[in-house]
C-alpha positions as CSV (number, residue, x, y, z in Angstrom):
1,M,0.0,0.0,0.0
2,K,1.0,3.6,-0.4
3,V,0.2,7.0,1.1
4,E,0.6,10.1,-1.0
5,L,0.5,13.8,-0.2
6,D,0.0,16.6,-2.8
7,K,2.3,19.1,-1.1
8,N,1.7,21.8,-3.8
9,N,-2.0,22.0,-2.7
10,C,-1.5,21.4,1.1
11,I,-2.8,24.4,3.0
12,G,-0.9,23.6,6.2
13,C,-3.9,23.4,8.5
14,G,-2.3,20.6,10.5
15,A,-5.4,18.3,10.7
16,C,-3.4,15.3,9.6
17,T,-0.7,15.9,12.3
18,A,-3.4,16.3,15.0
19,T,-5.1,13.1,13.9
20,C,-2.0,11.0,13.3
21,P,1.0,12.6,15.0
22,D,3.2,9.5,14.9
23,K,2.9,9.4,11.0
24,W,2.6,13.1,10.1
25,E,4.4,16.3,11.0
26,M,4.6,19.9,9.8
27,D,7.8,20.8,7.8
28,D,9.8,24.0,7.7
29,S,7.6,25.4,4.9
30,G,4.5,25.1,7.1
31,K,3.0,22.2,5.1
32,S,2.3,18.6,6.1
33,H,5.0,16.0,5.8
34,I,4.8,12.2,5.8
35,I,7.3,11.0,8.4
36,N,10.0,9.2,6.4
37,G,8.3,10.0,3.1
38,T,10.0,10.7,-0.2
39,L,9.4,13.9,-2.2
40,R,8.9,13.2,-5.9
41,E,9.9,15.6,-8.6
42,D,6.2,16.5,-9.3
43,G,5.8,17.9,-5.8
44,W,4.0,14.9,-4.3
45,E,5.4,13.0,-1.3
46,E,4.9,9.3,-0.9
47,K,5.6,6.4,1.3
48,D,5.0,2.6,1.1
49,I,2.9,1.5,4.1
50,T,1.6,-1.7,5.6
51,I,-2.1,-2.6,5.7
52,E,-2.0,-1.9,9.4
53,E,-0.7,1.6,8.9
54,A,-3.3,2.3,6.2
55,K,-6.1,2.9,8.8
56,E,-4.2,5.6,10.5
57,H,-3.2,7.3,7.3
58,Q,-6.8,7.1,6.1
59,E,-7.9,8.9,9.2
60,A,-5.4,11.6,8.4
61,A,-6.7,11.7,4.8
62,D,-10.3,12.0,6.0
63,S,-9.4,14.9,8.3
64,C,-7.9,16.9,5.5
65,P,-10.2,19.8,4.4
66,V,-8.6,20.0,0.9
67,S,-8.3,16.3,0.2
68,V,-4.6,16.2,-0.7
69,I,-3.9,12.9,1.0
70,N,-4.5,9.6,-0.8
71,V,-4.2,6.0,0.5
72,K,-3.8,3.5,-2.3
73,E,-3.4,-0.3,-2.7
């Protein structure tokens, strides 16, 4: 499974970090960051996750007011 973050469209509200602080944090630019994630050239950040981690990341995605977090199989 994979979690992705569209950093270009993140508004930095911090809902994901409040919902899932052990998986998400705010970076120096004031935007969300997947802990141990990898930034792609297109401005998206991604991380391979386990099925067990997917539930927490989905909670973070559901809390995002601009829907910039995706959890995929």
